[in-house]
Steps between C-alpha positions, in 0.01 A plus 500: 500500500331821385576580135543861400262608229719615211381561149695483172560808291347319200134413454571126465463306831794333670580137441340247732782291650492163658710437809778246556612462862859374527648393830841360579561169681811412697684252280669343801156415640311386190764331281658161551863413436412455131380863489143388433191582709454262787206262514361695799485821290341315208233332714422821689393667170338194346765436240484139373793275561618241257470215748246551785644208687849656495469868603878545472468467121310814390358559157723658237430870465463681166818659369520860381803628305532876489738757351494876451660711229650843560816691429797458731420842652132386545341774294159326487499426871605852592202627295264274698467239224591133475501260206472131593496162331356207689453129427270295714531122524251309282408814300593532133550874471739761632325776697627854431411764756561878487434657833489860625513551872373790710592538867214521750568736784336466844244254361353756258410257220272755325779754469711242318204417272472872421872516418453206260191667350706818439739277303201381291455166683126518569175305476526518115838320504353160418837341411640567847424360842533689828602326821590620849794289624432504874788398726533495876574876524526629145273519196569552132266556205603304192358549151571198279473406135541127422556306177552130431754376243513140379809307599571376151814309609318313780765614746313356799606719791788674326478873425634657177841659484569871479450559129179297478368658819565848369329412168191367678463793739564760231250345259224482764568832677177699565486864393486647848820322593678577176393868502552561871776737389558641151641314197380147583675501835374158611614296199824700461583420860417133462722480190808558714382304806626191673345221705453530878449146620378240423347392831314169519238518778242248614129542586248297698130592506292456815206678661455770761145588616354362175747693285794361301823541690824490302817390674814576303867429566753723322869400508692827447875552513598712800760717323546603139731253333491271802395140546344494848123468485233665712154345491208747502168345601179692428134435568253695287132523414291718269166668542301770324398657831721756672334443835534121472868538412554708814300268725639170373853634503465565872347157557773325306777692682345392830480138391860497373613659824326232702679233293834684551539517121462874440784725385393862580658672202429571135688360207495638145620204290546707184717746690717219639543343159599834348753553784655156506513375140 
């Protein structure tokens, strides 16, 4: 993939992203009747099982509980932002993430980095991380700011309610989010927001060509206000190399196709949660 050479209007260099390849697996092929990954999938990617003598009893995955805050008309999301609270099993803190997304057109990652630079997200933005979210066909540049907040109530996997969630996200909001539009737009919008979610996902960690491979199962309602659940299964890995991301993505697609596990489509989990909750 030949990258176009595009340069920012400012003198500060673009951010240097890492790359997260995200591919969809066919839930009918990789999940058992209990909606957990089958022992064949786990063993293929070197994921330990709780009882090696009984491969039908796989290890318990790590739970992730996630919710987003936005207004009912999705003002943050429409502006390309999201504000998320996540609790990971066996971790004491809540993770707060403020993320700005930039579309990548025709694989031109550098043009998206320039667009972010023109919004003052550049190599000097040390409190932000850049990542290219690389799906089967589409790519997105995300610029993220993360904070951790102690779970003072020891809520285990539970997430805070609306008022506490608003308080946390308002108090920790970074300047670039808050001032994206005039008059403290970010915190003013959060102050009248509601919860989208929560969604409790699960994650197993294996290996793919000496890299960590994350296998996640996301149970999402199919329709807003409904009760029927659709299970989204995603395999992902991270690398700092653009070329390695491209090469290993192709290799992993080929392997998943050989196993008859591949689902040749992209899935934006945030978008689905914002649509359905």
